[in-house]
C-alpha positions in Angstrom: -57.6 -24.6 37.7 -57.1 -20.9 39.0 -55.3 -18.5 36.4 -52.3 -17.1 37.4 -52.5 -13.4 38.3 -49.4 -10.7 36.3 -49.1 -8.5 34.0 -48.4 -10.7 31.3 -45.5 -12.1 28.7 -42.1 -9.8 29.1 -41.6 -7.3 26.2 -38.2 -8.2 24.0 -36.2 -5.3 24.6 -36.6 -3.6 21.2 -40.3 -3.4 22.0 -39.7 -1.2 24.9 -39.9 2.9 24.8 -36.3 3.5 26.2 -34.6 1.3 23.5 -34.2 3.0 20.2 -33.6 6.2 22.7 -30.0 4.3 24.3 -29.1 2.7 20.8 -28.5 6.2 19.4 -26.7 7.4 22.3 -24.6 4.0 22.3 -24.1 5.2 18.9 -23.5 8.8 19.4 -20.9 8.0 22.0 -18.8 5.3 20.3 -18.3 7.6 17.1 -17.0 10.7 19.5 -14.5 8.1 20.6 -13.2 6.6 17.6 -14.0 9.6 15.5 -15.6 7.1 12.9 -19.6 7.8 12.2 -21.2 4.6 13.2 -25.4 4.2 12.7 -27.0 2.3 15.2 -31.2 1.0 15.2 -33.0 4.1 15.2 -30.9 6.1 13.8 -30.4 4.7 10.6 -31.5 7.5 7.7 -34.7 6.8 5.6 -34.1 5.4 1.7 -36.1 7.9 -0.6 -36.0 6.0 -3.5 -32.9 5.3 -5.3 -29.4 6.2 -4.5 -28.0 9.1 -5.9 -24.9 8.6 -8.4 -21.4 9.8 -6.7 -19.9 13.1 -8.1 -16.2 13.4 -9.1 -15.0 10.2 -9.0 -14.9 7.1 -11.7 -15.4 3.7 -10.5 -12.6 1.8 -9.5 -10.8 5.0 -8.9 -11.0 4.8 -4.9 -8.7 1.6 -5.5 -6.3 3.0 -8.5 -5.3 6.0 -6.5 -4.8 4.0 -3.4 -7.5 6.0 -1.0 -8.3 2.9 1.1 -5.9 3.4 4.2 -5.0 0.2 5.3 -4.8 -1.1 9.1 -1.9 -2.8 10.8 -2.8 -4.9 13.4 0.1 -6.5 16.4 2.1 -4.8 18.6 4.9 -6.1 17.2 3.8 -5.0 13.7 2.8 -1.9 14.5 6.0 -0.6 16.7 8.0 -1.9 13.6 5.7 0.4 11.6 5.9 3.0 13.3 9.7 2.7 13.8 10.4 2.5 10.0 8.8 5.4 9.6 5.3 4.2 8.0 2.9 7.2 7.5 -0.2 6.8 10.0 -2.8 8.7 10.4 -4.4 7.3 14.4 -3.1 4.9 16.9 -5.6 2.9 18.2 -5.2 1.6 21.8 -7.0 -0.3 24.4 -3.8 -0.4 27.0 -0.3 0.6 27.4 0.5 -2.4 29.9 2.3 -3.5 27.2 6.1 -2.3 26.9 5.7 -2.4 22.6 2.1 -0.7 23.1 4.3 2.3 25.5 6.9 1.9 22.7 4.2 2.6 20.1 2.3 5.3 22.0 5.7 7.2 22.7 6.7 6.6 18.6 3.1 8.7 17.9 2.9 11.4 20.2 6.4 12.2 18.5 5.5 11.9 15.1 2.5 13.7 16.1 -0.1 10.8 15.2 -3.1 10.8 16.9 -3.9 8.9 19.4 -7.2 6.6 20.1 -7.9 4.7 23.2 -11.2 2.4 22.6 -12.7 -0.9 23.8 -11.6 -4.2 22.4 -15.4 -4.5 21.0 -14.8 -1.6 18.8 -11.6 -2.6 18.0 -12.5 -5.7 16.8 -14.6 -4.3 14.0 -12.7 -1.7 12.9 -10.1 -4.5 12.1 -12.8 -6.9 10.8 -11.9 -9.7 13.7 -8.1 -10.4 12.9 -5.6 -10.1 16.1 -4.6 -7.4 16.6 -3.1 -7.2 20.4 -4.7 -4.1 21.7 -3.2 -2.2 19.1 -4.0 -0.8 15.7 -2.1 1.8 13.3 -4.0 3.5 10.5 -1.1 4.0 7.2 -2.3 6.7 4.9 -3.8 6.0 1.9 -0.6 6.1 -0.9 -1.0 8.6 -3.8 0.1 7.1 -6.5 1.9 9.6 -9.6 0.7 9.6 -13.0 3.8 7.4 -15.2 4.0 10.5 -17.3 5.1 12.4 -14.3 8.7 10.7 -13.7 9.7 12.1 -17.1 11.5 14.9 -15.6 14.4 15.8 -16.9 16.5 15.3 -20.4 17.6 11.9 -19.2 14.8 10.2 -16.5 15.7 7.2 -15.2 12.4 5.0 -14.5 12.2 1.4 -12.5 9.4 -0.4 -14.4 7.9 -3.7 -12.1 6.6 -6.6 -14.0 4.6 -9.6 -11.7 6.4 -8.5 -8.8 3.4 -9.2 -5.9 5.5 -9.1 -2.7 5.1 -5.2 -0.8 8.5 -6.2 0.6 9.9 -6.8 -2.6 8.1 -3.6 -4.3 9.6 -1.4 -1.6 13.4 -3.1 -1.8 13.4 -1.3 -5.5 12.4 1.7 -4.3 15.3 1.8 -1.5 17.5 0.8 -4.4 15.9 3.8 -7.0 16.4 6.1 -4.5 20.4 5.1 -3.6 21.0 5.2 -7.6 19.4 8.4 -8.6 15.6 7.2 -10.1 12.8 9.5 -11.0 10.0 6.6 -10.0 8.7 3.5 -10.3 5.7 2.5 -12.2 3.7 -0.5 -11.1 1.0 -2.6 -12.7 -2.9 -1.3 -11.5 -4.1 -5.3 -11.5 -2.3 -8.3 -10.5 1.0 -6.7 -8.6 2.3 -5.0 -5.3 1.0 -1.7 -4.3 2.6 0.5 -1.6 1.3 -1.2 1.8 2.8 -0.6 4.8 4.6 -3.6 4.3 6.7 -1.8 0.8 6.9 1.3 3.1 8.7 -1.0 5.4 11.1 -2.4 2.8 11.7 1.1 1.7 13.4 2.2 4.8 11.2 5.7 4.3 12.4 5.8 0.5 8.8 5.9 -0.3 8.9 9.5 0.2 11.5 11.0 -1.9 10.8 7.7 -4.7 7.3 8.4 -6.5 5.5 5.3 -7.6 2.9 5.2 -10.7 0.5 3.0 -11.3 0.0 2.4 -15.2 -3.1 0.5 -16.4 -1.1 -1.5 -18.8 2.4 -1.8 -18.1 2.9 -2.9 -22.2 1.6 0.7 -23.3 2.7 2.2 -21.0 6.6 0.9 -21.9 5.0 1.7 -25.4 4.5 5.3 -24.1 7.8 6.1 -22.2 9.2 4.6 -26.0 8.1 6.9 -28.5 8.9 9.9 -25.3 12.5 8.9 -26.1 13.7 6.2 -23.6 14.9 3.1 -24.2 13.2 0.5 -23.0 15.8 -2.8 -20.8 13.9 -5.4 -19.7 16.4 -7.7 -17.2 16.2 -11.0 -17.9 18.5 -14.6 -18.1 18.0 -14.7 -21.3 19.3 -11.1 -22.0 22.4 -11.4 -24.5 24.1 -8.1 -23.5 25.7 -7.6 -19.6 24.2 -4.5 -17.6 27.4 -2.9 -17.7 28.2 -3.0 -21.5 24.5 -1.3 -21.8 25.9 2.0 -22.5 23.0 3.3 -24.0 21.5 3.6 -20.3 23.2 7.3 -20.0 20.3 8.8 -21.5 16.6 8.7 -21.0 16.1 4.8 -19.6 13.7 2.2 -18.5 14.3 -1.0 -16.7 12.6 -3.2 -16.4 12.7 -6.2 -13.7 10.2 -9.3 -13.4 9.7 -11.9 -10.8 12.5 -14.0 -9.7 10.1 -17.1 -10.7 8.4 -15.9 -14.0 10.5 -13.3 -15.3 9.4 -10.5 -17.2 6.0 -11.5 -18.8 6.0 -12.2 -22.7 4.1 -9.1 -23.5 6.3 -7.0 -21.7 9.8 -8.4 -23.1 8.3 -8.5 -26.4 8.2 -4.4 -25.9 11.3 -3.9 -24.8 13.9 -2.6 -27.2 16.5 -5.1 -25.8 17.3 -8.1 -22.6 19.9 -7.8 -20.5 21.6 -9.6 -17.7 23.2 -9.5 -14.6 26.5 -12.1 -15.0 25.9 -15.2 -12.5 29.2 -17.6 -12.0 28.3 -19.2 -9.1 26.0 -21.6 -8.1 22.6 -19.6 -7.8 20.3 -19.8 -10.8 18.6 -16.4 -10.1 18.2 -13.5 -7.9 14.9 -11.8 -5.2 14.0 -9.4 -7.3 15.5 -6.3 -5.0 18.8 -7.2 -5.4 18.5 -7.8 -9.1 17.1 -3.9 -9.2 20.3 -3.0 -7.3 23.0 -4.3 -9.4 21.6 -3.1 -12.0 21.0 0.5 -11.3 24.3 0.2 -10.0 26.1 -0.7 -13.1 23.5 2.1 -14.5 24.3 4.6 -12.6 27.5 4.0 -12.9 27.2 4.3 -16.7 25.8 7.3 -16.4 28.2 8.9 -14.5 
C-alpha cells in the first residue's frame, strides 16, 4: 500500500515560530487595557539564583497595615458602595448597558475615580472568578493608625472593640464614635473585623474622620492606655455599674465593646478597671454591638459635657 505524501504532522501552536511573539503582544495589550502588569509565556523573567530578600517591610506588614486592595463586585454592591462614599481607586466595567452600571460610571466620574473598560475574561481574572456582573470597584487600602496616636488632648475618649467580626458592626461603632466625639477606635489585628468596603458603607463616610488603629494584643494595649492615665471600662451584662453613673468617664477614658454573642473575652474583661452595663427593662437579653456602643457613648458624652 502506497504511503500518502504530505508535509508531516501539524506542529503544536507553542512550537511555531510566531507563538512567543504573539503571547508577548497579548500580554502588553492586556497590561495597557487594565493597568495591571501581565507576564505571559515568552516574557517571564528568568530566575537567577535565590530570590533576594525584600527590603523595608517586615513579614506580615502588608496585612497589618491594610495595604491589600479590596474589590467590590456586582452591580448593586458597587453602586451602593459608591453612593456611600467608599474610597475607590479604579472602576472596572465590561459594558454600560445596565442602569446601575451607568449610575456607577457617573458617580465615579464625578468623584474622579478612574474608569477602566475591560473584557469579561480579564475581569474574571481580576475578581478571581467571583460573580461580578460586568463591574468591579477597587477600594483604596486603609491606612491604620498607631494605637498611641489616639491619645490626643488632655482627656481622650477611645473605643476598643473585642470579638467584633462583622465589618458592618465595626462601621456602626465608628459612626457612633464620630457622633459623640471619640478620638479613635482600636481593633485587634487578628480574628476581628477590619476596615473593609462593608465597614465604610456602615460608617456612612465617618471613617474618613475617625482614625482606626490595630493592636497586636488588645489586653496589652489596654494596659498601655492605663499606664498613660486612662480609665478602662468594659461594656458587659455582668457589670455592676450603669454607664450613666460612670462619672469617671469625664477624664481620659477607654470604652471596650464586646461582641453580641460572647461579650468581652476573659483576658480583656480582667484587664478592664470596671465592667459597666446598660439597663434593659424590656424583654431583650442583649443588644447589637453597634447599638450598645451608640447608647454607651451617648451617656459618656453627656457625662463629659
